[in-house]
N, C-alpha and C positions, 0 to 999 in steps of 0.2 A: 421549792415552795409550792409544787403542784398540788399537794394535799390541801392547801389553803386557798386555792383559786376560787372555789365556790364561796368560801367564807368571806374573802375580800369583796366579791361582787355583792353579796348580801349586805355587808357593812356599808358599801357605797350607796346602795339603794336606801338603806335605813337612814343614812345621813341626809339624803335628799328629802325623804319623807318627813324627818324630824324638822328640817329647816322650813319646808313649805308649810307644814301644819302650824309651826310656831308663829310664822309671820302672818299667815292668813287667819288662823284661829285666834291668835292673840289680838289682832286688829279688830276682828268682829266683836270680840268681848270687850276690849278696852275702850273703843271709841264711844259707845253709849255711856260707859261709866265715867268718862271724862267730862261729860256735859254738866253744866251747873244745875240743870233740872233733871238729873239722871233718873230720879224715881219715876218720872213720867216717860223719859226716853227709853229706858230699858223695857218697860211694859209694851211700848209701841213697837219695839224692835225685838220682841221675844224670840221670833224664829231665827233672827240673826244671832242673838246671844246663844241660843241652844245649839245652832250649827257650829259656832265658835267653840263652845264647850266640848262638843263631840270631836272636833279637830284637835283640841288640846289633849283629849284622852288618847288619840292616836299618837300625838307627839310624845306623851309620857311612855307609851309602849315602845315606840321607836327608840327613844333615848336609852331606856333600860336594855332593849335588844342590842343596841350598839355595844354596850359594855359587856354583855354576856357573850356576844359573838367574838369580840376582841380578846377576851380573857385567855382562851387556849393558846393564842399566838403570843400575847404579851407576857404571860407568866413564864415562858421559856427564857425570857431575858431577865425579869425581876418580878418574882411572884408577889412580893409585898407591895410594890408599886402598882402592879396589875390589880390587886385587891383594892387598893386605894382608888383606882380609876372606877372600878365597879361600884364602890361605896359612894363616891361623889356623884356619879351619874344616876344611881338609884335614888339618892336623896333629891336630886334635881327632879326626877320623874315624879316622886311622891309630892313634892312641893307644887309641881304643875297641876296635879290632881287637886291639891288643897286650894289652889287659886281658883280652879274651875268651880269647886264647891262654893266658894265665897261668891262667885258671880251668880250661881244658881240661887243662892240665898237672897242676893239683892233682887233678882228677878221675882222671887216670891213676894218680897216686901213691896216691890214696885207694883205688882198686880193688885195686892191688897190696898195699897195707897191710892191707886187709880180707881178702883171699883167702889171702895167704901169711904175714901177720904180719911183713912185711919190716922189718928193723931199719935204723935210720939215715935213714929217709925224713922224719922229723919236721923236721929242720933244713932240708932242701930245701923241704918244704911250707911252713914258716914264711917262708922267703925268697920263695917264689912269692906267698904271700898278701900279704906286705909290698909286693912289686912291684906287685901288683894295686891296692893302696891308693894307692901313689904315682902310678901311672898314672892312676887316677881323679882325683886332685887336679890333675894336669897337663892331662889331656885335657878331660873334660866339665866341669871347673871353671875352670882357669886360661885355657886357650886359648878356651874357650867365652865366658868373660867378656870377654876381649880382643876377640873377634870381635863381641860385642854392642856394645861401646863404639864400634868402627869403624862398624858397621852403622847404629846410631841417630844417630851424628854425620852420616853421609851422608844418611840419610832426612830429618833435620831441615833440613840445608842445602838439599837438593833439593826440600823440601816435598812429598815423594811420599806421605806420610801426615800426618794431623793432628799439629800440634806437640806437643800433650799426650801423644800416644802415643809419639812419639820421645823426649821428655824422660823419660817414665816408664821406657822401656826403657834409656835411658842411666843413670839413677839406679839401676835394678835391676841392671844389669850391673856398675856400680861397687861396689854393696854386696856382690855375690857375689865380685867380685875381691878386695875387702878381706878377706872371710872366708877366701878361699883362701890369700892371702898369709900371714895370721896362722896358719892351720893348717900351712902349710909351715914356719913358724918354731916349730911345736910347741904353739901355743895350742889348747886343747881347748874345744869348745863342747858344750853339752847338745843333745839332739835338737830341743828346742823352739827354741833359738837358731839352730841350723842352718836350721830351717824358716823362721824369720823373715828370715834373710839371703837365702834362695833363693826365697821366695814371690813377691816383687815381679817378678822377671824371668820366673819360670815362668808366672805369670798373664798378664803382659804378652805373652808369646809366643803364648798362646792367643787373646788379644784381637786381636793383630796378624794371626794366621792367619785368624780369622773376618773381619776387616776386608778382608784381601786377597781372600778368596774371594767376599765379598758386594759390596764396593765397588771393589776393584782399586786401582791407583795414582791419586793425584790428577793432574790436568793441571798439571804442574809448570813454573813459569816458568824453572827452571834449564836447561831444554832450549833456551831462547833464551839470550842472554848476560846474566848476572845476577851482581852481586857476591856473594861468599860471606858468610854470616851464621853466626857461631859459636853454639854452645849457650850459654845464659846461665850465668854462673858467679857464684853467690852473689848 
């Protein structure tokens, strides 16, 4: 797998960039939007929101970059699933951008509201905040989880990383997907419970990133002809 050493390192770096920008950028944008008087808070923290939006743009680029860099490796195991991985991560990246645009629209409304006391912007602002929340559930949550299930299935079958790392990622992706689907149906979780659902896949991605940077891909037997082996089920 020497030909893919540089690819593995690049993917590892992109994983770290995507995770850091998602956490920092998402927090900078979301915290003012969660305030009850967000139309005032967002205008007062416009530099914070804009910085968060720029970080979300970097996240979107990194997310799509991960899929593009992975594709030449994964397609040698299963091209259809590799294309599915690219599709899921691309949709995730596009939705991240859409959420950032919603945040910028709220910022514009907030500035108008603060400067002119504009009447009637509250309803539009509430709609944009709600759109941001739904986009977050669908992009960095749902499509990310789906892409994780596809990725770790392929990594396990191809033996490109240790089996324990692939199984960990698959379980973590499944937990986050379960939480996302429940939230889409209106189930509310405490912050602690949300963290418990998200922590396994979040930590796994950092371990995977470091593994790829330091170790690269395993010399996988799948690149010769080898029967597929599915993830263990129960």
